[in-house]
GUDOPA-829734 format. One record per residue: residue number from 1; residue in three letters; x, z, y of N, C-alpha, C in turn. Coordinates in pm, 1 decimal. Example, Ala and Ser with C-alpha at 12.3 -4.5 7.8 and 13.67 -1.06 7.14 Angstrom:
GUKOL | 1 | ALA | 1319.0 | 780.0 | -569.0 | 1230.0 | 780.0 | -450.0 | 1320.0 | 780.0 | -330.0 .
GUKOL | 2 | SER | 1285.0 | 708.0 | -225.0 | 1367.0 | 714.0 | -106.0 | 1290.0 | 787.0 | 3.0 .
This chain:
GUKOL | 1 | MET | 1863.9 | 680.5 | -1593.3 | 1823.0 | 659.9 | -1417.9 | 1899.0 | 717.6 | -1346.9 .
GUKOL | 2 | THR | 1970.9 | 804.9 | -1373.8 | 2045.9 | 863.7 | -1282.7 | 2223.7 | 780.6 | -1238.1 .
GUKOL | 3 | ASP | 2199.9 | 681.0 | -1346.5 | 2345.0 | 592.7 | -1320.9 | 2269.9 | 484.7 | -1231.3 .
GUKOL | 4 | ARG | 2197.0 | 479.3 | -1228.6 | 2142.0 | 339.1 | -1134.9 | 2042.3 | 415.5 | -989.6 .
GUKOL | 5 | PRO | 2018.3 | 308.4 | -887.4 | 1984.4 | 394.6 | -788.7 | 1817.2 | 417.7 | -845.1 .
GUKOL | 6 | LEU | 1740.7 | 480.0 | -758.1 | 1608.6 | 498.1 | -776.9 | 1552.4 | 416.2 | -713.9 .
GUKOL | 7 | ASN | 1432.5 | 359.9 | -803.4 | 1354.3 | 246.4 | -690.7 | 1268.9 | 329.7 | -659.3 .
GUKOL | 8 | ALA | 1233.9 | 214.9 | -550.7 | 1067.4 | 286.4 | -443.7 | 980.6 | 302.5 | -519.7 .
GUKOL | 9 | THR | 957.9 | 256.6 | -627.4 | 799.1 | 292.7 | -712.3 | 816.4 | 421.5 | -770.3 .
GUKOL | 10 | ALA | 934.3 | 477.6 | -838.4 | 965.9 | 546.0 | -889.3 | 1003.1 | 641.1 | -792.3 .
GUKOL | 11 | ALA | 1045.4 | 630.6 | -659.4 | 1080.1 | 761.5 | -587.5 | 902.4 | 821.5 | -575.4 .
GUKOL | 12 | SER | 828.0 | 690.4 | -535.1 | 665.8 | 751.7 | -524.9 | 646.6 | 816.0 | -600.9 .
GUKOL | 13 | LEU | 676.8 | 810.8 | -734.2 | 571.4 | 926.6 | -807.6 | 652.5 | 1045.0 | -850.3 .
GUKOL | 14 | LEU | 772.6 | 1027.5 | -818.8 | 840.5 | 1165.7 | -767.3 | 755.0 | 1282.1 | -678.6 .
GUKOL | 15 | GLY | 789.3 | 1174.2 | -543.6 | 692.8 | 1247.4 | -446.3 | 591.0 | 1316.5 | -441.0 .
GUKOL | 16 | PHE | 511.0 | 1227.5 | -533.7 | 363.0 | 1312.2 | -564.2 | 355.0 | 1437.3 | -671.1 .
GUKOL | 17 | LEU | 490.4 | 1412.5 | -772.5 | 483.2 | 1496.9 | -869.2 | 568.4 | 1599.1 | -803.8 .
GUKOL | 18 | HIS | 611.0 | 1631.8 | -661.4 | 616.5 | 1724.2 | -585.0 | 527.9 | 1875.8 | -581.1 .
GUKOL | 19 | GLU | 387.8 | 1767.8 | -550.4 | 255.0 | 1835.4 | -567.1 | 201.3 | 1935.5 | -648.1 .
GUKOL | 20 | GLY | 259.7 | 1882.5 | -767.8 | 235.8 | 1941.4 | -878.9 | 230.0 | 1824.0 | -1025.3 .
GUKOL | 21 | PRO | 182.4 | 1870.0 | -1146.6 | 209.7 | 1798.5 | -1265.5 | 65.9 | 1714.3 | -1234.2 .
GUKOL | 22 | LEU | 87.2 | 1597.8 | -1287.6 | 34.1 | 1515.1 | -1294.6 | 23.0 | 1412.2 | -1405.8 .
GUKOL | 23 | THR | -105.5 | 1312.5 | -1482.8 | -95.8 | 1262.6 | -1573.1 | -93.8 | 1089.9 | -1497.0 .
GUKOL | 24 | GLY | -33.5 | 1020.2 | -1590.4 | -23.9 | 864.0 | -1527.3 | -133.8 | 824.8 | -1477.0 .
GUKOL | 25 | TRP | -222.6 | 860.6 | -1518.7 | -394.2 | 803.7 | -1456.8 | -406.7 | 876.8 | -1340.9 .
GUKOL | 26 | ASP | -341.4 | 1025.0 | -1337.6 | -357.7 | 1062.6 | -1166.0 | -290.3 | 1018.0 | -1089.8 .
GUKOL | 27 | LEU | -182.0 | 1035.7 | -1126.0 | -73.2 | 898.4 | -1063.5 | -125.3 | 779.8 | -959.0 .
GUKOL | 28 | VAL | -155.4 | 699.8 | -1057.2 | -211.1 | 556.7 | -1046.3 | -336.4 | 602.4 | -932.7 .
GUKOL | 29 | GLN | -444.3 | 685.6 | -952.5 | -523.5 | 728.1 | -830.0 | -481.9 | 779.5 | -698.7 .
GUKOL | 30 | THR | -373.5 | 876.1 | -766.5 | -345.1 | 928.5 | -617.6 | -235.2 | 765.2 | -558.0 .
GUKOL | 31 | ALA | -170.0 | 699.1 | -605.7 | -92.9 | 585.3 | -535.1 | -182.3 | 543.1 | -449.5 .
GUKOL | 32 | GLN | -309.6 | 460.9 | -527.8 | -404.9 | 401.3 | -477.9 | -496.8 | 439.7 | -304.3 .
GUKOL | 33 | ARG | -495.9 | 546.6 | -364.9 | -556.9 | 654.5 | -239.5 | -467.6 | 622.6 | -119.1 .
GUKOL | 34 | ARG | -351.1 | 709.1 | -185.5 | -247.7 | 724.0 | -19.6 | -122.9 | 646.9 | 21.0 .
GUKOL | 35 | ILE | -90.2 | 530.8 | -66.3 | -27.9 | 415.3 | -19.4 | -67.8 | 292.0 | -95.5 .
GUKOL | 36 | GLY | -164.2 | 312.0 | -123.3 | -223.7 | 150.4 | -192.6 | -232.9 | 65.1 | -52.7 .
GUKOL | 37 | ASN | -254.7 | 106.5 | 100.1 | -265.0 | -19.9 | 172.0 | -137.5 | -65.9 | 213.7 .
GUKOL | 38 | PHE | -8.3 | -21.6 | 176.4 | 87.3 | -64.9 | 212.2 | 196.7 | -74.1 | 66.1 .
GUKOL | 39 | TRP | 176.5 | -32.8 | -37.0 | 285.1 | -43.7 | -149.3 | 179.7 | -28.7 | -257.9 .
GUKOL | 40 | SER | 176.4 | -150.5 | -353.6 | 108.8 | -189.0 | -422.9 | 131.0 | -101.1 | -579.0 .
GUKOL | 41 | LEU | 92.1 | -86.3 | -656.0 | 182.1 | -4.7 | -789.8 | 40.9 | -51.1 | -899.0 .
GUKOL | 42 | THR | 110.2 | -73.6 | -1011.1 | 22.7 | -125.2 | -1085.0 | 15.1 | -46.1 | -1230.9 .
GUKOL | 43 | GLN | -98.2 | -12.9 | -1299.3 | -105.7 | 113.1 | -1405.9 | 12.6 | 102.1 | -1479.8 .
GUKOL | 44 | SER | 37.4 | -52.8 | -1516.4 | 136.8 | -85.2 | -1593.2 | 313.3 | -21.0 | -1585.2 .
GUKOL | 45 | GLN | 305.4 | -37.0 | -1442.1 | 408.7 | 16.3 | -1363.3 | 438.5 | 178.0 | -1363.9 .
GUKOL | 46 | VAL | 354.3 | 218.4 | -1334.7 | 331.6 | 406.4 | -1347.7 | 394.8 | 420.4 | -1465.6 .
GUKOL | 47 | TYR | 333.8 | 373.7 | -1608.5 | 373.0 | 434.7 | -1691.1 | 508.8 | 386.7 | -1738.0 .
GUKOL | 48 | ARG | 573.5 | 274.3 | -1732.3 | 692.3 | 200.8 | -1766.4 | 774.0 | 320.7 | -1673.4 .
GUKOL | 49 | GLU | 773.7 | 315.3 | -1547.3 | 851.7 | 436.2 | -1427.0 | 840.9 | 572.2 | -1538.5 .
GUKOL | 50 | LEU | 734.2 | 655.5 | -1575.1 | 737.7 | 759.9 | -1646.4 | 821.4 | 756.8 | -1727.8 .
GUKOL | 51 | GLY | 826.2 | 652.6 | -1842.0 | 900.8 | 668.4 | -1953.1 | 1019.6 | 693.1 | -1920.0 .
GUKOL | 52 | THR | 1093.2 | 552.2 | -1800.5 | 1197.6 | 597.4 | -1801.1 | 1256.5 | 667.9 | -1736.2 .
GUKOL | 53 | MET | 1171.5 | 767.2 | -1591.4 | 1201.7 | 873.4 | -1556.2 | 1225.9 | 980.6 | -1690.3 .
GUKOL | 54 | ALA | 1141.2 | 970.0 | -1769.0 | 1111.9 | 1113.8 | -1834.8 | 1278.0 | 1102.3 | -1989.7 .
GUKOL | 55 | ASP | 1290.1 | 960.4 | -1956.4 | 1410.5 | 907.4 | -2034.6 | 1552.4 | 979.7 | -1967.8 .
GUKOL | 56 | GLY | 1534.0 | 961.1 | -1865.7 | 1642.3 | 955.1 | -1778.6 | 1625.8 | 1161.3 | -1689.1 .
GUKOL | 57 | GLY | 1575.8 | 1209.5 | -1757.9 | 1559.8 | 1347.0 | -1743.0 | 1533.0 | 1405.2 | -1587.0 .
GUKOL | 58 | LEU | 1385.7 | 1301.4 | -1566.5 | 1365.3 | 1311.1 | -1371.0 | 1249.3 | 1379.8 | -1406.0 .
GUKOL | 59 | VAL | 1161.9 | 1334.0 | -1517.6 | 1056.0 | 1409.8 | -1541.8 | 1062.8 | 1472.0 | -1668.7 .
GUKOL | 60 | ALA | 943.8 | 1589.2 | -1700.5 | 962.4 | 1612.0 | -1864.4 | 786.1 | 1616.8 | -1856.3 .
GUKOL | 61 | ALA | 726.2 | 1539.1 | -1999.5 | 637.2 | 1506.8 | -2019.7 | 551.0 | 1634.3 | -2102.6 .
GUKOL | 62 | GLY | 448.6 | 1690.8 | -2072.6 | 366.6 | 1815.9 | -2112.5 | 295.4 | 1751.1 | -2193.8 .
GUKOL | 63 | GLU | 180.5 | 1847.7 | -2292.8 | 135.0 | 1816.5 | -2384.0 | -29.1 | 1757.3 | -2378.7 .
GUKOL | 64 | ARG | -22.6 | 1683.2 | -2414.7 | -142.7 | 1563.3 | -2439.6 | -282.9 | 1643.9 | -2410.4 .
GUKOL | 65 | GLY | -340.7 | 1622.5 | -2329.9 | -450.8 | 1683.9 | -2292.6 | -614.0 | 1630.3 | -2351.2 .
GUKOL | 66 | ALA | -688.5 | 1637.9 | -2241.0 | -827.8 | 1521.9 | -2284.7 | -816.5 | 1401.6 | -2288.2 .
GUKOL | 67 | ARG | -877.8 | 1309.5 | -2350.6 | -834.7 | 1157.6 | -2315.5 | -693.5 | 1111.7 | -2342.0 .
GUKOL | 68 | ASP | -642.5 | 1208.6 | -2429.5 | -487.9 | 1196.1 | -2466.5 | -411.0 | 1171.0 | -2365.2 .
GUKOL | 69 | ARG | -462.1 | 1226.8 | -2218.5 | -354.9 | 1197.0 | -2116.8 | -261.2 | 1303.0 | -2122.7 .
GUKOL | 70 | ARG | -130.7 | 1272.6 | -2079.0 | -18.5 | 1357.7 | -2070.7 | 18.5 | 1395.3 | -1905.7 .
GUKOL | 71 | PRO | 10.9 | 1508.6 | -1895.8 | 89.3 | 1577.1 | -1749.3 | 211.1 | 1543.7 | -1789.1 .
GUKOL | 72 | TYR | 246.7 | 1515.6 | -1610.5 | 441.4 | 1491.9 | -1591.5 | 452.7 | 1614.5 | -1485.8 .
GUKOL | 73 | GLU | 576.6 | 1656.0 | -1528.1 | 622.5 | 1754.1 | -1397.7 | 769.7 | 1694.6 | -1384.2 .
GUKOL | 74 | ILE | 788.0 | 1734.1 | -1244.6 | 950.3 | 1684.7 | -1226.3 | 1054.2 | 1770.3 | -1230.2 .
GUKOL | 75 | THR | 1131.1 | 1724.7 | -1285.8 | 1258.8 | 1867.4 | -1296.8 | 1314.3 | 1886.2 | -1214.5 .
GUKOL | 76 | ASP | 1456.4 | 1923.4 | -1212.6 | 1535.8 | 1977.4 | -1129.4 | 1601.8 | 1829.1 | -1067.0 .
GUKOL | 77 | ALA | 1650.0 | 1757.2 | -1153.0 | 1726.4 | 1645.9 | -1179.3 | 1668.1 | 1545.1 | -1117.6 .
GUKOL | 78 | GLY | 1515.1 | 1544.3 | -1106.4 | 1428.3 | 1472.8 | -1062.1 | 1401.2 | 1471.6 | -887.8 .
GUKOL | 79 | ARG | 1406.4 | 1625.3 | -849.0 | 1432.8 | 1663.0 | -722.6 | 1562.0 | 1587.3 | -684.0 .
GUKOL | 80 | ALA | 1629.4 | 1589.4 | -704.2 | 1777.2 | 1590.6 | -647.5 | 1775.2 | 1413.3 | -651.1 .
GUKOL | 81 | ALA | 1725.3 | 1366.1 | -764.0 | 1731.7 | 1190.9 | -749.2 | 1640.2 | 1135.1 | -635.5 .
GUKOL | 82 | PHE | 1528.1 | 1256.0 | -587.9 | 1410.4 | 1245.9 | -498.2 | 1475.4 | 1251.9 | -362.5 .
GUKOL | 83 | ALA | 1533.9 | 1358.9 | -338.9 | 1619.9 | 1388.9 | -213.7 | 1706.4 | 1331.3 | -172.9 .
GUKOL | 84 | GLU | 1812.8 | 1244.1 | -281.3 | 1921.7 | 1131.1 | -300.7 | 1800.7 | 1017.8 | -193.1 .
GUKOL | 85 | TRP | 1732.1 | 997.4 | -293.5 | 1650.0 | 850.3 | -227.5 | 1612.9 | 840.0 | -29.7 .
GUKOL | 86 | LEU | 1583.3 | 966.1 | -32.0 | 1509.8 | 971.3 | 83.4 | 1648.0 | 980.2 | 188.6 .
GUKOL | 87 | THR | 1756.2 | 994.2 | 176.6 | 1866.6 | 1017.2 | 268.3 | 1898.3 | 830.9 | 259.7 .
GUKOL | 88 | ARG | 1859.8 | 737.5 | 179.2 | 1897.4 | 627.9 | 164.6 | 1836.4 | 540.0 | 262.7 .
GUKOL | 89 | VAL | 1862.1 | 416.7 | 358.5 | 1774.2 | 374.0 | 455.7 | 1712.4 | 255.8 | 352.2 .
GUKOL | 90 | PRO | 1615.3 | 243.2 | 382.2 | 1471.6 | 184.0 | 291.4 | 1531.5 | 12.6 | 299.9 .
GUKOL | 91 | SER | 1514.2 | -26.2 | 188.5 | 1525.5 | -207.7 | 199.1 | 1475.4 | -268.6 | 296.0 .
GUKOL | 92 | ASP | 1503.1 | -404.5 | 359.0 | 1423.6 | -447.7 | 398.6 | 1287.1 | -502.6 | 373.7 .
GUKOL | 93 | GLU | 1189.4 | -523.4 | 452.7 | 1077.9 | -579.2 | 418.7 | 1061.2 | -728.9 | 373.6 .
GUKOL | 94 | ASN | 1024.9 | -741.1 | 265.0 | 989.2 | -881.2 | 227.9 | 856.5 | -939.1 | 236.4 .
GUKOL | 95 | ILE | 825.2 | -1010.8 | 325.7 | 655.9 | -1083.0 | 342.9 | 694.8 | -1202.7 | 216.9 .
GUKOL | 96 | ARG | 560.3 | -1115.9 | 127.1 | 493.6 | -1228.1 | 11.3 | 345.6 | -1237.3 | 50.2 .
GUKOL | 97 | PHE | 326.6 | -1355.2 | 138.8 | 190.9 | -1342.1 | 194.6 | 172.4 | -1468.6 | 128.9 .
GUKOL | 98 | PRO | 63.6 | -1485.2 | 31.6 | 20.1 | -1610.3 | -42.4 | -54.7 | -1700.7 | 59.4 .
GUKOL | 99 | LEU | -141.9 | -1654.7 | 108.7 | -177.9 | -1743.9 | 206.3 | -97.8 | -1852.7 | 326.3 .
GUKOL | 100 | LEU | -23.2 | -1752.9 | 392.6 | 72.7 | -1847.8 | 409.5 | 135.5 | -1958.3 | 368.6 .
GUKOL | 101 | LEU | 166.5 | -1914.7 | 244.4 | 246.8 | -2044.5 | 112.3 | 104.5 | -2177.3 | 116.9 .
GUKOL | 102 | ALA | -11.6 | -2088.7 | 137.0 | -153.0 | -2212.8 | 111.6 | -105.2 | -2294.2 | 256.0 .
GUKOL | 103 | ILE | -131.7 | -2187.3 | 360.6 | -98.8 | -2271.4 | 484.0 | 27.9 | -2358.6 | 512.3 .
GUKOL | 104 | SER | 118.8 | -2336.8 | 460.2 | 233.7 | -2424.7 | 446.2 | 217.4 | -2547.8 | 407.9 .
GUKOL | 105 | PHE | 128.5 | -2556.2 | 299.3 | 92.6 | -2671.4 | 220.0 | -61.0 | -2753.5 | 282.2 .
GUKOL | 106 | GLY | -88.9 | -2678.6 | 400.4 | -216.8 | -2715.3 | 463.7 | -253.6 | -2859.9 | 437.3 .
GUKOL | 107 | GLN | -171.0 | -2935.8 | 478.1 | -198.8 | -3078.1 | 470.0 | -242.6 | -3143.0 | 357.7 .
GUKOL | 108 | ARG | -202.3 | -3079.5 | 245.2 | -231.9 | -3154.8 | 128.6 | -353.8 | -3080.9 | 94.8 .
GUKOL | 109 | MET | -449.4 | -3050.8 | 176.2 | -569.4 | -2966.6 | 150.4 | -708.3 | -3033.3 | 204.2 .
GUKOL | 110 | ALA | -806.4 | -3015.6 | 177.3 | -906.7 | -3082.9 | 224.3 | -927.0 | -2959.9 | 297.4 .
GUKOL | 111 | PRO | -980.2 | -3050.7 | 452.5 | -1004.1 | -2927.1 | 513.6 | -1093.8 | -2819.5 | 503.7 .
GUKOL | 112 | ALA | -1189.0 | -2848.5 | 440.3 | -1297.2 | -2768.1 | 425.1 | -1290.9 | -2638.0 | 329.9 .
GUKOL | 113 | ASP | -1166.0 | -2678.4 | 230.0 | -1106.3 | -2564.8 | 115.7 | -1016.1 | -2478.1 | 200.3 .
GUKOL | 114 | LEU | -921.7 | -2572.4 | 318.1 | -835.9 | -2482.0 | 406.9 | -932.5 | -2375.2 | 469.5 .
GUKOL | 115 | HIS | -1034.1 | -2435.9 | 539.2 | -1120.7 | -2344.6 | 623.9 | -1155.8 | -2243.4 | 554.8 .
GUKOL | 116 | ARG | -1221.1 | -2231.5 | 442.1 | -1302.6 | -2163.0 | 377.8 | -1185.9 | -2051.5 | 340.7 .
GUKOL | 117 | ILE | -1054.4 | -2077.5 | 262.9 | -946.0 | -1961.1 | 269.1 | -895.6 | -1892.9 | 382.9 .
GUKOL | 118 | VAL | -922.9 | -1957.2 | 455.1 | -849.4 | -1873.9 | 593.6 | -955.1 | -1750.6 | 643.0 .
GUKOL | 119 | ARG | -1104.3 | -1810.7 | 655.1 | -1170.0 | -1734.7 | 705.8 | -1218.9 | -1627.4 | 634.4 .
GUKOL | 120 | HIS | -1193.0 | -1645.3 | 478.1 | -1178.2 | -1528.9 | 348.5 | -1066.0 | -1433.4 | 417.0 .
GUKOL | 121 | HIS | -945.0 | -1481.9 | 400.9 | -856.8 | -1403.1 | 441.7 | -872.0 | -1361.8 | 565.7 .
GUKOL | 122 | ARG | -935.3 | -1400.3 | 702.9 | -982.4 | -1311.4 | 818.6 | -1066.7 | -1217.8 | 827.9 .
GUKOL | 123 | ARG | -1163.4 | -1226.3 | 691.3 | -1252.6 | -1135.9 | 710.1 | -1204.4 | -988.7 | 598.4 .
GUKOL | 124 | LEU | -1100.5 | -1035.3 | 513.7 | -1060.8 | -925.6 | 427.4 | -966.2 | -839.6 | 571.1 .
GUKOL | 125 | HIS | -892.6 | -848.3 | 637.1 | -800.1 | -821.2 | 757.4 | -885.6 | -753.6 | 836.5 .
GUKOL | 126 | ALA | -1002.4 | -791.6 | 859.3 | -1108.8 | -767.7 | 972.4 | -1183.9 | -620.2 | 934.9 .
GUKOL | 127 | ASP | -1174.6 | -639.5 | 804.7 | -1241.0 | -567.3 | 709.4 | -1182.3 | -406.5 | 670.1 .
GUKOL | 128 | ARG | -1049.6 | -449.8 | 670.4 | -951.4 | -363.9 | 671.3 | -895.0 | -276.8 | 787.5 .
GUKOL | 129 | LEU | -912.2 | -351.9 | 889.1 | -847.5 | -313.4 | 1024.6 | -987.8 | -215.8 | 1043.0 .
GUKOL | 130 | ALA | -1102.9 | -221.0 | 1013.4 | -1229.9 | -138.9 | 1008.0 | -1206.0 | -25.8 | 926.2 .
GUKOL | 131 | GLY | -1168.5 | -53.7 | 857.8 | -1147.9 | 85.3 | 778.1 | -1057.3 | 176.0 | 838.5 .
GUKOL | 132 | TYR | -956.0 | 107.8 | 837.7 | -834.1 | 221.3 | 929.7 | -859.9 | 273.7 | 1014.3 .
GUKOL | 133 | ARG | -944.5 | 220.7 | 1113.4 | -985.4 | 256.7 | 1244.5 | -1095.7 | 371.9 | 1210.2 .
GUKOL | 134 | HIS | -1169.6 | 358.8 | 1098.2 | -1276.3 | 442.4 | 1091.6 | -1221.6 | 582.7 | 1012.9 .
GUKOL | 135 | ASN | -1101.7 | 603.9 | 915.7 | -1011.0 | 689.6 | 894.6 | -952.5 | 730.4 | 1027.2 .
GUKOL | 136 | LEU | -915.0 | 667.0 | 1111.8 | -825.7 | 730.7 | 1194.0 | -934.6 | 821.4 | 1292.9 .
GUKOL | 137 | GLU | -1068.7 | 781.1 | 1304.6 | -1160.1 | 835.3 | 1362.1 | -1190.2 | 963.0 | 1310.6 .
GUKOL | 138 | THR | -1208.8 | 923.2 | 1189.0 | -1268.0 | 1082.0 | 1105.8 | -1158.0 | 1207.2 | 1128.1 .
GUKOL | 139 | ILE | -1024.8 | 1168.5 | 1092.7 | -923.0 | 1234.1 | 1120.3 | -950.9 | 1272.7 | 1234.0 .
GUKOL | 140 | ARG | -916.4 | 1200.7 | 1326.9 | -942.3 | 1292.6 | 1497.3 | -1078.7 | 1380.0 | 1503.3 .
GUKOL | 141 | ARG | -1203.8 | 1337.2 | 1436.1 | -1275.5 | 1427.3 | 1457.8 | -1260.4 | 1594.0 | 1358.3 .
GUKOL | 142 | HIS | -1207.8 | 1543.5 | 1245.8 | -1191.7 | 1643.5 | 1134.4 | -1127.7 | 1707.5 | 1060.8 .
GUKOL | 143 | VAL | -1012.9 | 1662.4 | 1114.5 | -888.4 | 1757.6 | 1057.3 | -813.7 | 1788.8 | 1207.5 .
GUKOL | 144 | PRO | -812.5 | 1936.4 | 1250.4 | -735.5 | 2003.6 | 1322.6 | -585.3 | 1996.8 | 1371.0 .
GUKOL | 145 | ASP | -536.4 | 1954.3 | 1262.9 | -399.3 | 1963.4 | 1255.5 | -339.9 | 1820.9 | 1145.5 .
GUKOL | 146 | PRO | -352.5 | 1717.7 | 1188.8 | -324.1 | 1589.5 | 1109.2 | -172.9 | 1585.1 | 1082.8 .
GUKOL | 147 | ASP | -147.7 | 1560.5 | 951.0 | 6.5 | 1493.3 | 924.0 | 29.9 | 1400.3 | 967.1 .
GUKOL | 148 | PRO | 130.8 | 1387.4 | 1021.0 | 151.2 | 1308.1 | 1147.0 | 249.3 | 1212.5 | 1072.8 .
GUKOL | 149 | TYR | 313.7 | 1214.5 | 922.7 | 349.4 | 1116.7 | 862.8 | 232.9 | 1009.6 | 798.3 .
GUKOL | 150 | GLN | 121.3 | 1094.8 | 740.7 | 38.0 | 990.6 | 690.0 | -15.8 | 925.3 | 861.6 .
GUKOL | 151 | LEU | -42.8 | 990.2 | 973.9 | -118.5 | 930.6 | 1081.4 | -16.8 | 827.4 | 1105.8 .
GUKOL | 152 | ALA | 121.3 | 816.3 | 1105.6 | 146.9 | 737.4 | 1101.8 | 204.5 | 608.0 | 1050.3 .
GUKOL | 153 | THR | 187.3 | 588.1 | 932.6 | 170.5 | 478.9 | 827.3 | 10.4 | 411.2 | 854.0 .
GUKOL | 154 | LEU | -121.2 | 527.4 | 880.2 | -233.3 | 447.5 | 923.5 | -213.8 | 410.2 | 1068.6 .
GUKOL | 155 | THR | -146.2 | 420.0 | 1179.7 | -178.3 | 351.7 | 1290.4 | -60.8 | 242.7 | 1266.6 .
GUKOL | 156 | PHE | 3.5 | 212.3 | 1146.2 | 94.4 | 68.5 | 1148.3 | -19.1 | 32.5 | 1078.1 .
GUKOL | 157 | GLY | -100.2 | 82.8 | 1008.6 | -202.4 | -19.5 | 960.6 | -290.5 | -128.3 | 1032.2 .
GUKOL | 158 | ILE | -323.3 | -30.7 | 1125.7 | -409.2 | -49.9 | 1202.9 | -323.5 | -144.9 | 1300.7 .
GUKOL | 159 | ALA | -210.8 | -148.3 | 1392.4 | -108.7 | -225.8 | 1417.1 | -104.4 | -390.5 | 1392.4 .
GUKOL | 160 | HIS | -90.2 | -335.5 | 1248.1 | -72.8 | -462.4 | 1170.9 | -213.3 | -570.7 | 1164.6 .
GUKOL | 161 | GLU | -284.2 | -492.2 | 1107.6 | -419.0 | -574.0 | 1104.0 | -475.9 | -602.5 | 1258.4 .
GUKOL | 162 | GLU | -428.9 | -554.6 | 1338.5 | -460.8 | -585.2 | 1475.2 | -386.8 | -703.9 | 1513.8 .
GUKOL | 163 | ALA | -289.8 | -726.2 | 1458.2 | -183.5 | -846.0 | 1444.9 | -216.1 | -955.9 | 1364.6 .
GUKOL | 164 | ALA | -261.8 | -917.2 | 1244.0 | -332.8 | -1022.8 | 1182.6 | -472.3 | -1086.9 | 1218.7 .
GUKOL | 165 | VAL | -550.5 | -995.4 | 1273.5 | -676.5 | -1077.9 | 1311.7 | -625.4 | -1182.7 | 1419.5 .
GUKOL | 166 | GLY | -524.0 | -1114.0 | 1529.1 | -511.1 | -1176.2 | 1668.3 | -483.2 | -1335.1 | 1606.5 .
GUKOL | 167 | TRP | -397.9 | -1342.2 | 1524.8 | -348.6 | -1437.7 | 1429.7 | -397.0 | -1541.7 | 1414.4 .
GUKOL | 168 | PHE | -519.3 | -1494.3 | 1302.0 | -619.5 | -1585.0 | 1251.8 | -677.9 | -1621.6 | 1400.0 .
GUKOL | 169 | ASP | -713.1 | -1565.8 | 1514.9 | -800.4 | -1607.2 | 1616.3 | -719.7 | -1693.3 | 1674.9 .
GUKOL | 170 | GLY | -594.8 | -1710.2 | 1692.3 | -531.1 | -1815.2 | 1792.5 | -469.7 | -1932.3 | 1674.5 .
GUKOL | 171 | LEU | -506.7 | -1958.2 | 1588.7 | -491.5 | -2069.5 | 1449.6 | -561.3 | -2179.3 | 1546.0 .
GUKOL | 172 | PRO | -493.2 | -2253.1 | 1520.9 | -562.7 | -2394.5 | 1574.8 | -679.2 | -2435.3 | 1473.1 .
GUKOL | 173 | VAL | -786.4 | -2516.8 | 1549.6 | -883.5 | -2557.1 | 1476.0 | -903.0 | -2641.3 | 1347.1 .
GUKOL | 174 | ALA | -769.8 | -2693.1 | 1347.2 | -764.8 | -2773.0 | 1230.4 | -754.0 | -2681.6 | 1138.8 .
GUKOL | 175 | ILE | -664.3 | -2565.6 | 1109.1 | -639.4 | -2442.7 | 1026.0 | -771.9 | -2402.7 | 973.2 .
GUKOL | 176 | ARG | -828.6 | -2327.0 | 1148.0 | -935.6 | -2226.7 | 1084.3 | -1091.3 | -2302.3 | 1083.0 .
GUKOL | 177 | GLY | -1112.4 | -2413.0 | 1110.4 | -1229.0 | -2464.1 | 1120.5 | -1299.6 | -2478.1 | 1291.2 .
GUKOL | 178 | GLU | -1392.7 | -2529.7 | 1316.3 | -1451.7 | -2508.7 | 1444.9 | -1554.4 | -2401.5 | 1461.3 .
GUKOL | 179 | ALA | -1631.7 | -2375.1 | 1345.6 | -1748.5 | -2243.4 | 1330.0 | -1655.1 | -2095.3 | 1416.5 .
GUKOL | 180 | PRO | -1751.9 | -2018.7 | 1489.5 | -1697.3 | -1924.8 | 1518.0 | -1705.3 | -1844.5 | 1389.7 .
GUKOL | 181 | TRP | -1596.9 | -1702.3 | 1400.9 | -1605.2 | -1592.7 | 1290.9 | -1728.9 | -1565.5 | 1285.7 .
GUKOL | 182 | ASP | -1735.7 | -1528.8 | 1187.3 | -1881.7 | -1459.3 | 1114.8 | -1892.0 | -1288.4 | 1145.4 .
GUKOL | 183 | ASP | -1777.9 | -1243.6 | 1195.7 | -1802.3 | -1107.4 | 1247.1 | -1687.0 | -1095.6 | 1380.7 .
GUKOL | 184 | ASP | -1772.1 | -981.4 | 1388.2 | -1736.4 | -923.6 | 1553.7 | -1602.7 | -795.3 | 1529.8 .
GUKOL | 185 | VAL | -1489.2 | -797.7 | 1533.5 | -1391.9 | -699.4 | 1536.8 | -1359.3 | -643.3 | 1681.0 .
GUKOL | 186 | PRO | -1433.4 | -548.1 | 1658.4 | -1425.1 | -476.2 | 1797.3 | -1271.9 | -433.8 | 1836.2 .
GUKOL | 187 | GLY | -1270.3 | -457.9 | 1983.6 | -1073.2 | -390.7 | 2044.8 | -1115.6 | -259.6 | 2069.7 .
GUKOL | 188 | GLY | -1032.3 | -201.4 | 2105.2 | -951.4 | -37.0 | 2124.2 | -873.2 | -14.8 | 2083.0 .
GUKOL | 189 | GLU | -805.9 | 77.7 | 2139.9 | -724.6 | 143.5 | 2112.8 | -694.2 | 211.2 | 1938.8 .
GUKOL | 190 | ALA | -566.0 | 189.0 | 1917.9 | -539.5 | 237.8 | 1779.5 | -497.8 | 370.4 | 1711.8 .
GUKOL | 191 | SER | -398.7 | 390.4 | 1876.7 | -352.5 | 521.5 | 1859.0 | -389.1 | 647.9 | 1991.4 .
């Protein structure tokens, strides 16, 4: 593991392990809760990375416990690899948006199918925006000293979803259909 640069998935797991030993199951749950809105991890990725990191000496596996779950703990080598990873400039983001691929071939689709698909995705983005706004409001009301790093990712999520919903709202009728959207996305300041 130390022969090649740490990948972002492995680095995220090491970041969580700084907080204490966690099982693979715990890491999956933590990742879904804390970074799942902007970084996807599958259960198989987590277990594969844990095995690779254990082989490379970056984590140490503990004794199996309940439900045959094994806790992992970060090692000094893992802390050093994580610290080195943090100093690197992250790679450029790569947009992989399946809806855009479908829209790019929209002229080959039945209009009703295209409209249904576009409307479905707008609903997903509107719901995500509402959830992010709710999370921000909850933090503002109940957390006296919020974590600025977590707030930065949350407010990015809000800005991203506002832009996505705005993009959907500006689509031509040929792509989105003539019917009004079936939701109401309230405006407002995100930050």
